[in-house]
MIKOLKOL-595493 format. One line per 5 residues: for each residue x, y, z of N, C-alpha, C. Coordinates in steps of 0.05 Angstrom, whole numbers. Layout:
residues N
X,Y,Z,X,Y,Z,X,Y,Z | ...
end
This chain:
residues 472
1905,26,-678,1925,33,-697,1944,54,-684 | 1969,49,-687,1989,66,-675,1997,90,-693 | 2005,111,-680,2015,134,-695,2040,125,-711 | 2043,135,-735,2066,128,-752,2077,153,-765 | 2100,151,-778,2111,174,-792,2095,180,-817
2093,205,-825,2078,211,-850,2094,203,-875 | 2079,196,-895,2090,187,-921,2082,207,-942 | 2101,222,-953,2094,243,-972,2105,237,-999 | 2091,246,-1020,2102,247,-1047,2113,275,-1051 | 2140,277,-1054,2153,303,-1057,2161,306,-1086
2153,329,-1098,2160,334,-1126,2166,363,-1130 | 2182,369,-1150,2189,396,-1158,2177,401,-1185 | 2162,423,-1188,2147,427,-1213,2153,455,-1224 | 2162,456,-1249,2165,482,-1263,2166,476,-1293 | 2159,496,-1308,2161,494,-1337,2187,506,-1347
2205,514,-1329,2229,527,-1337,2254,512,-1326 | 2254,486,-1330,2275,469,-1321,2301,476,-1336 | 2323,478,-1323,2350,482,-1334,2353,510,-1346 | 2335,528,-1341,2337,555,-1353,2358,571,-1337 | 2374,586,-1352,2394,605,-1340,2385,633,-1347
2383,650,-1327,2373,677,-1331,2393,696,-1344 | 2386,720,-1349,2403,739,-1364,2428,747,-1349 | 2429,741,-1323,2453,747,-1308,2472,723,-1307 | 2464,701,-1321,2480,677,-1321,2476,659,-1297 | 2455,663,-1282,2449,648,-1258,2428,626,-1264
2432,602,-1254,2411,581,-1257,2385,593,-1245 | 2364,593,-1262,2340,608,-1255,2323,596,-1232 | 2314,571,-1233,2297,560,-1212,2313,556,-1186 | 2299,560,-1163,2312,558,-1137,2313,528,-1128 | 2328,512,-1142,2329,483,-1136,2343,477,-1110
2362,494,-1102,2374,490,-1075,2354,493,-1053 | 2336,512,-1056,2315,516,-1036,2296,492,-1036 | 2290,481,-1059,2272,457,-1060,2285,434,-1045 | 2311,429,-1049,2325,408,-1035,2325,413,-1005 | 2329,438,-997,2329,444,-969,2302,439,-956
2280,445,-971,2253,439,-961,2250,409,-956 | 2259,393,-976,2257,364,-973,2272,354,-949 | 2296,364,-945,2313,355,-922,2301,364,-895 | 2289,387,-894,2275,396,-870,2252,377,-863 | 2236,370,-882,2214,352,-877,2223,324,-869
2244,315,-882,2255,289,-874,2266,290,-846 | 2277,313,-838,2287,316,-811,2266,315,-790 | 2241,321,-798,2218,320,-780,2205,292,-779 | 2216,274,-795,2206,246,-795,2190,238,-819 | 2188,255,-839,2172,248,-863,2188,227,-880
2173,207,-889,2184,189,-909,2176,199,-936 | 2196,206,-953,2191,219,-978,2193,199,-1001 | 2172,198,-1018,2173,183,-1043,2181,203,-1065 | 2202,196,-1080,2214,215,-1099,2212,203,-1127 | 2207,220,-1146,2206,212,-1175,2233,201,-1183
2233,178,-1194,2258,163,-1202,2275,155,-1178 | 2265,160,-1154,2280,153,-1130,2304,170,-1126 | 2305,194,-1138,2328,211,-1137,2322,238,-1124 | 2341,249,-1110,2339,275,-1098,2341,297,-1119 | 2334,322,-1111,2338,344,-1129,2368,352,-1130
2380,352,-1107,2409,359,-1105,2423,337,-1089 | 2444,326,-1099,2460,307,-1084,2483,322,-1069 | 2489,313,-1045,2511,325,-1030,2504,352,-1019 | 2525,369,-1016,2521,395,-1004,2505,414,-1021 | 2487,429,-1009,2472,449,-1024,2485,476,-1020
2496,487,-1042,2511,512,-1040,2494,535,-1052 | 2475,545,-1036,2458,567,-1045,2431,558,-1053 | 2414,577,-1060,2387,569,-1068,2384,565,-1098 | 2402,577,-1114,2402,573,-1143,2428,559,-1150 | 2426,533,-1157,2450,517,-1161,2450,504,-1189
2473,501,-1200,2475,489,-1227,2475,458,-1226 | 2481,447,-1203,2486,418,-1202,2463,402,-1192 | 2439,409,-1202,2415,393,-1193,2408,372,-1213 | 2392,353,-1205,2384,331,-1223,2359,339,-1238 | 2364,350,-1262,2342,362,-1278,2322,341,-1287
2331,315,-1288,2313,295,-1298,2290,288,-1279 | 2292,297,-1253,2271,291,-1234,2251,314,-1232 | 2256,336,-1246,2237,359,-1245,2213,352,-1263 | 2189,357,-1252,2165,351,-1267,2159,375,-1285 | 2167,373,-1310,2165,396,-1328,2150,390,-1354
2142,365,-1358,2127,358,-1382,2104,339,-1374 | 2084,336,-1391,2061,320,-1385,2068,291,-1379 | 2086,280,-1395,2094,252,-1391,2104,247,-1363 | 2121,264,-1353,2131,261,-1325,2108,265,-1305 | 2090,284,-1310,2068,288,-1292,2050,263,-1290
2046,250,-1312,2030,225,-1311,2045,203,-1296 | 2071,202,-1300,2088,181,-1287,2088,185,-1257 | 2092,210,-1248,2093,216,-1219,2065,211,-1207 | 2044,216,-1222,2017,211,-1211,2014,181,-1205 | 2022,165,-1224,2020,136,-1219,2038,126,-1196
2061,138,-1194,2080,131,-1172,2067,137,-1145 | 2057,161,-1142,2046,169,-1116,2020,154,-1110 | 2004,147,-1130,1981,130,-1125,1990,102,-1116 | 2009,91,-1130,2018,64,-1123,2031,63,-1095 | 2045,84,-1088,2058,84,-1062,2040,93,-1039
2015,100,-1046,1994,106,-1026,2004,128,-1006 | 2013,150,-1017,2023,172,-1000,2000,185,-985 | 2007,197,-962,1987,212,-947,1980,239,-960 | 1999,251,-972,1994,276,-986,2017,281,-1006 | 2013,301,-1023,2034,309,-1043,2044,336,-1036
2070,339,-1034,2083,365,-1031,2095,373,-1058 | 2084,395,-1070,2093,405,-1095,2109,430,-1089 | 2135,429,-1092,2152,453,-1088,2155,466,-1115 | 2150,493,-1116,2150,508,-1141,2174,527,-1140 | 2195,521,-1156,2219,537,-1154,2220,561,-1173
2200,563,-1191,2197,586,-1208,2170,584,-1222 | 2164,601,-1241,2136,600,-1252,2133,576,-1270 | 2108,570,-1275,2101,545,-1289,2075,548,-1305 | 2069,529,-1322,2044,527,-1336,2025,510,-1320 | 2007,522,-1305,1991,507,-1285,1974,485,-1297
1964,489,-1322,1946,469,-1334,1959,442,-1337 | 1986,442,-1338,2001,417,-1341,1996,398,-1318 | 1989,408,-1295,1988,391,-1271,1960,384,-1261 | 1939,393,-1276,1912,389,-1266,1903,360,-1267 | 1908,346,-1289,1902,318,-1290,1917,302,-1269
1942,310,-1266,1959,296,-1246,1947,297,-1218 | 1939,320,-1209,1929,322,-1181,1902,307,-1179 | 1886,307,-1200,1861,292,-1199,1866,262,-1198 | 1886,252,-1213,1893,224,-1212,1904,215,-1185 | 1921,231,-1174,1933,224,-1148,1911,224,-1126
1894,244,-1127,1871,245,-1109,1880,244,-1080 | 1899,261,-1073,1908,264,-1046,1910,294,-1039 | 1908,301,-1014,1913,330,-1007,1939,340,-1018 | 1939,365,-1025,1962,376,-1039,1973,401,-1024 | 1999,400,-1018,2012,423,-1006,2029,437,-1027
2022,461,-1034,2037,478,-1053,2056,495,-1037 | 2081,496,-1045,2101,510,-1029,2120,526,-1048 | 2123,551,-1042,2142,568,-1056,2155,586,-1036 | 2180,594,-1042,2195,612,-1025,2184,641,-1028 | 2192,658,-1009,2183,686,-1010,2206,705,-1016
2226,694,-1030,2248,711,-1039,2243,720,-1067 | 2260,738,-1078,2255,749,-1104,2268,732,-1126 | 2289,717,-1119,2304,702,-1139,2286,681,-1153 | 2290,678,-1179,2276,657,-1194,2246,662,-1198 | 2237,686,-1192,2208,692,-1195,2191,669,-1182
2200,660,-1159,2190,635,-1147,2161,636,-1139 | 2150,660,-1132,2123,661,-1121,2101,658,-1142 | 2106,668,-1166,2084,670,-1185,2073,643,-1194 | 2090,623,-1193,2080,596,-1198,2060,587,-1177 | 2064,595,-1152,2046,588,-1131,2018,601,-1136
2019,627,-1143,1993,641,-1148,1979,627,-1172 | 1994,620,-1192,1982,607,-1216,1969,581,-1209 | 1982,565,-1192,1971,539,-1185,1946,542,-1167 | 1947,561,-1149,1923,566,-1132,1899,573,-1150 | 1903,591,-1169,1881,599,-1186,1871,576,-1202
1889,559,-1213,1880,537,-1229,1864,517,-1213 | 1874,511,-1189,1860,491,-1171,1833,502,-1163 | 1831,528,-1157,1805,540,-1150,1786,538,-1174 | 1797,543,-1198,1780,542,-1222,1767,515,-1226 | 1783,494,-1223,1772,467,-1227,1758,456,-1202
1760,470,-1180,1746,461,-1155,1761,439,-1141 | 1787,437,-1144,1802,416,-1131,1805,422,-1101 | 1800,402,-1084,1803,404,-1056,1811,377,-1045 | 1826,377,-1023,1837,400,-1008,1866,406,-1016 | 1873,431,-1014,1900,439,-1018,1907,462,-1000
1933,466,-994,1942,488,-977,1966,501,-991 | 1967,527,-989,1990,542,-1001,2008,552,-979 | 2034,549,-982,2054,559,-964,2073,578,-979 | 2078,601,-967,2095,621,-979,2117,629,-960 | 2140,617,-963,2162,623,-945,2185,603,-948
2208,610,-939,2231,592,-941,2231,570,-920 | 2243,547,-926,2242,525,-907,2257,530,-881 | 2274,550,-881,2288,557,-856,2271,573,-837 | 2248,582,-846,2229,597,-829,2214,576,-812 | 2218,577,-786,2206,556,-768,2176,556,-769
2164,579,-772,2134,581,-773,2124,567,-798 | 2137,573,-821,2129,560,-846,2133,530,-845 | 2155,522,-834,2161,493,-832,2140,479,-814 | 2133,492,-792,2114,481,-774,2086,478,-787 | 2079,499,-803,2053,498,-817,2053,475,-838
2076,471,-851,2078,450,-870,2074,423,-857 | 2088,419,-834,2087,393,-821,2060,389,-808 | 2047,410,-797,2020,406,-786,2001,396,-807 | 2002,408,-831,1985,399,-853,1991,370,-861 | 2016,363,-863,2024,336,-870,2015,316,-849
2018,323,-824,2009,306,-802,1979,302,-803 | 1964,323,-809,1935,320,-811,1928,302,-835 | 1943,303,-856,1938,285,-879,1943,256,-871 | 1964,252,-855,1970,225,-846,1947,214,-829 | 1938,230,-810,1916,222,-792,1891,216,-808
1885,232,-828,1862,227,-845,1864,199,-858 | 1888,193,-868,1893,167,-881,1890,144,-861 | 1900,148,-837,1898,127,-817,1869,123,-808 | 1854,144,-806,1825,142,-799,1811,125,-820 | 1818,127,-845,1804,112,-866,1810,83,-865
1828,75,-848,1834,46,-845,1828,36,-816 | 1812,52,-801,1808,46,-773,1781,33,-767 | 1781,16,-747,1757,1,-739,1751,7,-710 | 1727,16,-704,1718,23,-677,1702,-1,-666 | 1707,-8,-641,1692,-29,-628,1673,-16,-608
1647,-18,-613,1627,-6,-594,1616,-28,-577 | 1624,-29,-552,1615,-49,-533,1591,-38,-518 | 1567,-41,-528,1543,-31,-514,1529,-11,-531 | 1506,-2,-520,1488,16,-535,1491,45,-526 | 1470,61,-529,1472,90,-522,1482,94,-493
1502,110,-490,1515,114,-464,1499,135,-446 | 1487,126,-425,1475,144,-405,1457,165,-418 | 1442,158,-439,1424,177,-451,1438,199,-466 | 1464,196,-472,1480,217,-485,1475,218,-515 | 1454,231,-523,1448,233,-552,1470,246,-567
1484,265,-555,1506,279,-569,1531,262,-571 | 1530,238,-559,1554,220,-559,1551,197,-578 | 1527,192,-590,1523,169,-606,1535,172,-634 | 1540,150,-648,1551,151,-674,1530,146,-695 | 1535,156,-719,1520,150,-743,1539,135,-762
1534,110,-766,1553,94,-782,1557,105,-810 | 1536,115,-823,1539,126,-850,1556,151,-849 | 1552,168,-830,1568,192,-827,1597,185,-822 | 1602,166,-805,1629,159,-798,1645,149,-822 | 1633,133,-838,1648,123,-861,1651,144,-883
1630,161,-886,1631,182,-906,1650,205,-899 | 1649,213,-874,1664,237,-866,1692,230,-855 | 1693,210,-837,1718,204,-823,1732,180,-836 | 1717,164,-851,1729,140,-862,1730,116,-843 | 1717,119,-820,1718,99,-798,1694,81,-800
1698,55,-796,1675,37,-794,1675,24,-766 | 1653,11,-759,1650,2,-732,1641,-27,-731 | 1650,-41,-710,1641,-67,-703,1623,-64,-678 | 1597,-71,-681,1579,-67,-659,1578,-93,-642 | 1586,-90,-617,1589,-112,-599,1572,-106,-574
1573,-124,-554,1558,-120,-529,1578,-121,-506 | 1573,-103,-486,1591,-103,-463,1588,-130,-448 | 1564,-142,-448,1561,-167,-433,1575,-190,-447 | 1582,-187,-472,1597,-208,-486,1624,-213,-473 | 1635,-193,-459,1660,-197,-445,1657,-217,-422
1633,-218,-410,1628,-236,-387,1629,-265,-395 | 1627,-271,-421,1630,-299,-429,1659,-308,-427 | 1678,-289,-426,1706,-295,-427,1720,-293,-399 | 1709,-277,-381,1724,-269,-357,1733,-292,-340 | 1719,-314,-340,1727,-336,-321,1749,-354,-332
1758,-349,-356,1777,-368,-369,1806,-362,-361 | 1812,-339,-348,1839,-331,-343,1849,-341,-316 | 1873,-351,-315,1883,-364,-291,1898,-344,-273 | 1906,-355,-250,1918,-338,-229,1944,-325,-238 | 1960,-339,-254,1985,-328,-263,1980,-303,-281
1960,-305,-299,1953,-282,-316,1944,-258,-299 | 1927,-264,-279,1917,-243,-262,1939,-229,-247 | 1957,-245,-236,1979,-234,-220,1997,-217,-237 | 2003,-225,-261,2021,-210,-279,2009,-182,-284 | 1983,-181,-291,1971,-155,-296,1969,-139,-271
1963,-151,-249,1961,-137,-223,1988,-123,-216 | 2010,-137,-220,2036,-126,-214,2042,-102,-232 | 2033,-102,-256,2036,-79,-274,2021,-55,-264 | 1997,-60,-255,1980,-38,-244,1993,-26,-219 | 2003,-44,-201,2016,-34,-177,2041,-18,-183
2056,-28,-202,2081,-14,-210,2075,13,-222 | 2054,15,-238,2048,41,-251,2034,61,-233 | 2020,52,-213,2003,70,-196,2013,72,-167 | 2028,53,-158,2035,52,-129,2013,42,-111 | 1991,32,-123,1967,24,-108,1973,0,-90
1960,0,-66,1961,-23,-48,1935,-37,-47 | 1917,-30,-66,1891,-44,-65,1895,-73,-71 | 1882,-91,-56,1887,-120,-59,1876,-131,-86 | 1887,-154,-94,1879,-166,-119,1851,-177,-118 | 1841,-186,-96,1815,-199,-95,1793,-178,-98
1769,-188,-105,1745,-171,-107,1744,-156,-133 | 1737,-130,-132,1734,-114,-157,1760,-110,-173 | 1783,-111,-160,1808,-109,-175,1811,-134,-193 | 1806,-157,-182,1807,-182,-198,1788,-180,-222 | 1764,-171,-216,1744,-169,-238,1752,-149,-259
1764,-127,-251,1774,-108,-271,1796,-120,-288 | 1813,-136,-276,1835,-149,-292,1823,-169,-311 | 1802,-183,-302,1789,-203,-320,1776,-189,-344 | 1763,-165,-339,1752,-150,-361,1774,-140,-379 | 1796,-131,-368,1818,-122,-385,1828,-144,-403
1832,-168,-392,1841,-191,-408,1821,-198,-430 | 1795,-197,-423,1774,-203,-442,1774,-182,-464 | 1777,-157,-456,1778,-135,-476,1801,-139,-495 | 1825,-145,-484,1848,-150,-501,1844,-172,-520 | 1830,-193,-512,1825,-216,-529,1806,-208,-552
1785,-193,-545,1766,-185,-566,1777,-164,-584 | 1794,-146,-574,1808,-127,-591,1825,-141,-612 | 1839,-162,-603,1855,-178,-622,1838,-194,-642 | 1817,-206,-632,1800,-223,-649,1786,-207,-671 | 1777,-182,-664,1763,-166,-683,1780,-146,-698
1806,-144,-690,1824,-125,-703,1816,-96,-698 | 1808,-90,-673,1798,-63,-667,1822,-44,-663 | 1817,-19,-672,1838,2,-669,1832,20,-645 | 1807,23,-638,1799,37,-614,1771,28,-606 | 1762,35,-582,1737,23,-573,1723,41,-552
1699,32,-545,1685,44,-522,1671,22,-508 | 1670,23,-481,1658,2,-465,1637,14,-447 | 1612,4,-450,1590,13,-434,1590,-2,-408 | 1594,13,-386,1593,0,-360,1565,2,-347 | 1552,25,-352,1526,29,-339,1503,20,-357
1488,1,-349,1489,-11,-322,1495,-41,-324 | 1500,-51,-348,1504,-79,-352,1527,-90,-335 | 1549,-76,-335,1572,-85,-319,1571,-74,-290 | 1564,-48,-288,1565,-36,-261,1543,-46,-242 | 1522,-58,-253,1502,-71,-236,1508,-100,-231
1518,-114,-251,1519,-143,-250,1547,-155,-248 | 1568,-138,-249,1595,-149,-247,1613,-130,-232 | 1623,-110,-245,1638,-87,-233,1642,-66,-254 | 1645,-41,-246,1651,-19,-264,1681,-23,-273 | 1686,-22,-299,1713,-29,-309,1733,-5,-310
1732,12,-290,1749,36,-290,1779,30,-292 | 1788,10,-277,1817,5,-277,1825,-9,-303 | 1808,-26,-313,1815,-39,-339,1816,-18,-361 | 1798,2,-360,1799,23,-380,1825,40,-376 | 1832,45,-352,1856,61,-346,1881,47,-357
1882,20,-353,1905,5,-362,1907,5,-393 | 1884,2,-406,1884,3,-435,1894,30,-445 | 1885,51,-433,1894,78,-441,1924,81,-436 | 1934,70,-414,1962,73,-408,1980,57,-427 | 1968,37,-441,1982,22,-461,1980,34,-489
1966,57,-491,1963,71,-516,1939,63,-532 | 1921,46,-521,1897,38,-534,1874,55,-524 | 1860,70,-541,1838,87,-533,1813,70,-529 | 1802,70,-505,1776,58,-500,1760,77,-482 | 1739,87,-493,1723,108,-480,1705,96,-459
1701,110,-437,1682,102,-417,1653,105,-428 | 1635,90,-417,1607,90,-425,1603,86,-455 | 1621,72,-468,1622,66,-496,1617,90,-514 | 1624,114,-505,1617,139,-517,1631,144,-543 | 1618,139,-566,1632,139,-592,1645,165,-599
1631,188,-596,1643,213,-604,1667,220,-587 | 1666,213,-562,1690,217,-545,1712,198,-553 | 1705,173,-559,1725,154,-568,1740,163,-593 | 1724,173,-612,1736,183,-637,1753,207,-632 | 1744,225,-615,1760,249,-609,1787,241,-597
1786,223,-577,1812,215,-564,1829,199,-583 | 1817,183,-600,1833,167,-619,1848,186,-638 | 1834,207,-648,1847,227,-665,1870,240,-650 | 1865,247,-625,1887,259,-609,1910,240,-606 | 1905,215,-602,1926,195,-599,1941,190,-625
1928,193,-647,1942,190,-673,1961,214,-678 | 1955,237,-665,1973,260,-668,1996,259,-648 | 1991,247,-625,2012,248,-603,2010,224,-586 | 2033,215,-576,2034,193,-557,2028,202,-528 | 2023,227,-524,2017,238,-498,1991,225,-487
1988,224,-460,1964,213,-449,1939,229,-456 | 1916,216,-457,1891,229,-462,1872,225,-438 | 1852,242,-436,1834,241,-413,1805,247,-422 | 1787,232,-411,1758,235,-416,1746,244,-389 | 1739,269,-387,1729,279,-361,1705,297,-364
1691,300,-342,1668,319,-341,1679,347,-336 | 1669,367,-351,1675,395,-346,1657,404,-323 | 1666,400,-299,1648,405,-275,1643,434,-271 | 1663,451,-275,1660,480,-271,1679,495,-287 | 1670,518,-298,1688,537,-312,1687,563,-296
1709,571,-284,1711,596,-269,1719,618,-288 | 1701,636,-294,1706,656,-314,1729,675,-306 | 1729,684,-281,1748,704,-273,1777,694,-274 | 1781,669,-268,1808,658,-269,1814,640,-293 | 1794,637,-311,1795,620,-334,1804,591,-327
1793,582,-304,1800,555,-294,1777,535,-301 | 1785,513,-312,1767,491,-318,1772,469,-298 | 1752,463,-282,1754,441,-262,1741,416,-274 | 1757,395,-275,1747,370,-287,1749,347,-268 | 1731,327,-272,1732,303,-256,1722,280,-274
1729,256,-267,1720,233,-282,1713,210,-263 | 1689,199,-267,1679,179,-249,1692,152,-255 | 1718,151,-254,1731,125,-256,1758,123,-267 | 1760,127,-294,1785,120,-308,1804,144,-311 | 1830,138,-310,1851,158,-317,1875,143,-326
1885,151,-350,1909,140,-361,1931,142,-339 | 1944,119,-333,1965,119,-313,1988,139,-320 | 1992,145,-345,2012,164,-354,2005,193,-347 | 1980,197,-340,1970,225,-335,1970,232,-305 | 1975,212,-287,1972,218,-259,1996,233,-249
1992,251,-229,2013,268,-220,2033,254,-203 | 2024,233,-188,2043,218,-172,2032,191,-164 | 2049,172,-159,2041,146,-149,2034,148,-120 | 2015,132,-111,2007,132,-82,1993,106,-76 | 1995,98,-51,1983,73,-42,1952,74,-45
1941,98,-43,1912,101,-45,1904,112,-72 | 1920,107,-93,1913,116,-119,1889,101,-131 | 1883,78,-121,1859,63,-129,1843,56,-103 | 1818,64,-103,1802,61,-78,1774,51,-86 | 1758,44,-66,1731,36,-70,1715,59,-81
1698,53,-101,1681,74,-113,1653,73,-100 | 1640,96,-99,1613,97,-89,1594,83,-109 | 1570,76,-99,1550,63,-116,1535,85,-131 | 1549,100,-147,1538,123,-161,1522,114,-185 | 1533,98,-202,1520,89,-227,1522,58,-228
1513,44,-207,1513,15,-208,1513,4,-180 | 1503,-21,-177,1501,-34,-151,1524,-52,-144 | 1539,-60,-164,1562,-78,-158,1585,-63,-145 | 1600,-77,-129,1624,-65,-116,1644,-58,-138 | 1655,-34,-137,1673,-25,-158,1695,-8,-146
1716,-3,-162,1738,14,-153,1743,34,-175 | 1757,56,-168,1763,77,-187,1790,90,-180 | 1799,107,-198,1824,122,-195,1820,146,-176 | 1836,147,-155,1836,169,-136,1861,186,-141 | 1863,199,-164,1888,212,-173,1882,239,-184
1903,256,-185,1902,282,-197,1918,283,-222 | 1908,296,-243,1923,298,-268,1948,314,-265 | 1969,306,-279,1995,319,-276,1995,346,-290 | 2013,364,-281,2015,390,-294,2027,388,-322 | 2021,408,-339,2033,408,-365,2015,421,-386
2026,426,-409,2012,437,-432,1991,417,-441 | 1966,427,-446,1945,409,-455,1929,421,-478 | 1915,404,-493,1896,412,-513,1869,400,-506 | 1848,416,-506,1821,406,-504,1810,400,-532 | 1793,380,-534,1779,376,-560,1754,360,-554
1734,364,-572,1709,348,-571,1695,350,-597 | 1690,327,-610,1674,325,-634,1644,324,-627 | 1627,338,-642,1598,337,-638,1585,342,-664 | 1561,330,-667,1545,335,-691,1525,357,-684 | 1523,377,-701,1504,399,-698,1486,399,-723
1462,388,-720,1443,384,-742,1456,367,-764 | 1464,379,-786,1473,362,-809,1503,364,-813 | 1518,375,-794,1547,377,-798,1561,372,-771 | 1587,368,-772,1603,362,-748,1620,387,-741 | 1624,390,-715,1642,411,-705,1661,399,-686
1684,412,-682,1703,404,-662,1710,428,-645 | 1704,427,-619,1713,447,-601,1742,442,-594 | 1758,463,-596,1787,461,-592,1796,484,-575 | 1813,479,-555,1824,500,-538,1851,491,-527 | 1867,510,-520,1893,505,-507,1891,512,-478
1908,500,-462,1909,506,-434,1934,495,-420 | 1935,499,-394,1958,490,-378,1946,476,-354 | 1950,450,-352,1942,435,-328,1961,442,-305 | 1949,445,-281,1966,451,-257,1955,436,-233 | 1971,433,-213,1963,420,-188,1947,441,-172
1922,435,-169,1904,454,-155,1911,457,-126 | 1914,481,-115,1920,485,-86,1895,478,-70 | 1872,477,-83,1847,471,-68,1836,445,-79 | 1830,426,-61,1817,401,-68,1787,406,-69 | 1776,410,-93,1748,416,-95,1730,392,-96
1741,368,-93,1725,344,-96,1704,340,-73 | 1710,347,-48,1689,345,-28,1665,363,-34 | 1669,387,-45,1647,404,-53,1631,391,-76 | 1645,376,-92,1632,362,-115,1615,339,-104 | 1621,329,-80,1606,308,-69,1619,281,-69
1643,279,-82,1657,254,-84,1687,259,-78 | 1696,256,-53,1723,264,-45,1745,247,-57 | 1739,225,-70,1761,208,-81,1759,205,-111 | 1742,220,-125,1741,219,-154,1767,230,-166 | 1775,220,-189,1800,231,-201,1793,258,-214
1813,276,-215,1808,303,-222,1832,316,-236 | 1826,336,-252,1846,351,-267,1838,381,-268 | 1856,399,-265,1850,427,-265,1867,441,-286 | 1854,458,-302,1867,470,-325,1862,500,-326 | 1883,515,-332,1881,543,-337,1876,547,-367
1853,556,-374,1846,559,-403,1861,582,-415 | 1872,578,-439,1886,599,-452,1868,619,-466 | 1845,609,-476,1827,625,-493,1805,638,-477 | 1783,643,-491,1760,658,-481,1741,639,-466 | 1738,643,-439,1721,624,-424,1692,625,-433
1682,648,-442,1654,650,-451,1650,633,-476 | 1668,636,-495,1666,620,-519,1669,590,-513 | 1686,583,-494,1689,555,-485,1663,545,-474 | 1650,560,-456,1625,552,-444,1603,549,-464 | 1601,568,-483,1580,568,-503,1581,544,-522
1604,531,-523,1607,509,-542,1610,482,-529 | 1606,480,-503,1606,454,-490,1579,441,-496 | 1580,417,-508,1556,403,-517,1554,375,-506 | 1569,370,-485,1569,344,-472,1580,348,-444 | 1574,330,-425,1588,332,-400,1617,326,-403
1624,311,-424,1652,304,-429,1666,324,-447 | 1691,329,-440,1710,341,-459,1736,326,-455 | 1754,328,-474,1777,310,-474,1803,325,-475 | 1823,314,-462,1849,327,-460,1871,309,-473 | 1890,323,-485,1916,311,-492,1937,327,-479
1956,314,-466,1978,329,-453,1999,336,-474 | 1991,351,-493,2008,360,-515,1994,384,-529 | 2009,400,-543,1997,422,-558,1993,412,-587 | 1969,403,-593,1962,392,-619,1940,408,-632 | 1934,432,-622,1911,447,-631,1913,454,-661
1936,463,-670,1939,470,-699,1935,446,-717 | 1944,423,-708,1940,399,-725,1911,390,-725 | 1898,393,-703,1869,387,-703,1854,406,-722 | 1861,431,-722,1848,450,-740,1853,443,-769 | 1878,435,-776,1884,426,-803,1867,401,-810
1865,382,-792,1849,358,-798,1820,365,-802 | 1809,384,-787,1781,392,-791,1777,402,-819 | 1797,418,-829,1795,428,-856,1794,405,-877 | 1810,384,-872,1811,362,-891,1785,345,-890 | 1772,344,-867,1749,327,-863,1722,342,-868
1723,368,-871,1699,383,-873,1684,387,-847 | 1700,386,-825,1689,391,-798,1695,420,-791 | 1676,433,-778,1680,461,-770,1696,462,-744 | 1720,474,-744,1735,478,-719,1724,502,-704 | 1718,498,-678,1710,520,-661,1732,524,-641
1749,544,-646,1773,549,-629,1765,568,-607 | 1769,560,-582,1761,576,-559,1785,587,-545
end
């Protein structure tokens, strides 16, 4: 499933519609409400509006305006019920309730329960229109009835921090909705004894909304011989173009392309949104390790985790739903406390979009590390840039997500010979946070990268899912 624009239900709620205060000024800050809507639309939100009408048409002249469309303000129970049915029917990701002045909070409680979507309450932090007290009233009412999840924002839409917080929450709501429609393809069983990487089908549907199709990695071998030379050559040229590799088509490269084509066919047949493929040892002993096929899938935007590792696959899929930036599944080989440097390596795959440069030796023969069949892997370094670390894990009866920010850089020292594998792909990151906290919360050899700053959105999503964010 591809990342899409968020779909919000935007409404303005007050019990004092069309009121003019004692100074002769239109009381509710309807101009501010319209500005908030326009800011969100400018960020890519698709807004569903009551009666299909805006709050203010044309130019907005100030925050308190006389020329607003009072018929779209949700100020009576009948309208609240109508907008509830509208937002349910339109299947919005979340509801944004802008509060332009005080209100009777009980009027909206049935509405939010009927819509049953995350709720963003937003009021400005200026004095005009007594705009804030409606926000406090709604928070208290929602806490009283135990409604969750909701978020309160207090600030004007021109405040970049407030607007970013609003959009981060909305984006998290979108990802939650997309997860509820997602299908994971697990090709193979437990990966390399990684108990912390396995999935619990009941947990996944209850917490994340994701269901799984359980398949076998060897099922791909039933398909690999059906593809002809023209198909192989076309894929091979794409790999060469993206990597600069001069590795020949014959041998393990051809086998990787055949696995890629078989994966693509099964992804289409089963309607998979993301996947994991177990190479050890079914494929790595009896055919070839599929490192290049995995790299190509990643470079096309389809998340497929190495070693069919479900928790890693889900982590990277979430990252990919937040950003089109490349993702990486790598071992945290060393954390240098004094320099806050995380040295990573991966025994095979790397998204072509993440490599620092093309080179003729970007794909080379792999050692017989985890399999007897001849194999190839990526001999590349991750590109520099802003990154986010993340990793989902189950801790007893609940889930946590380790989250950290960092900066990937081109290491002046090639530490791979000391690691024992001079051609393994690698990435080096300067950790922004506390290295001790980062070390204490590593619960797998794998941790995952996105070449984007998505930490705040991951934290918001954790809140929506009931997952504990561990920010390092």
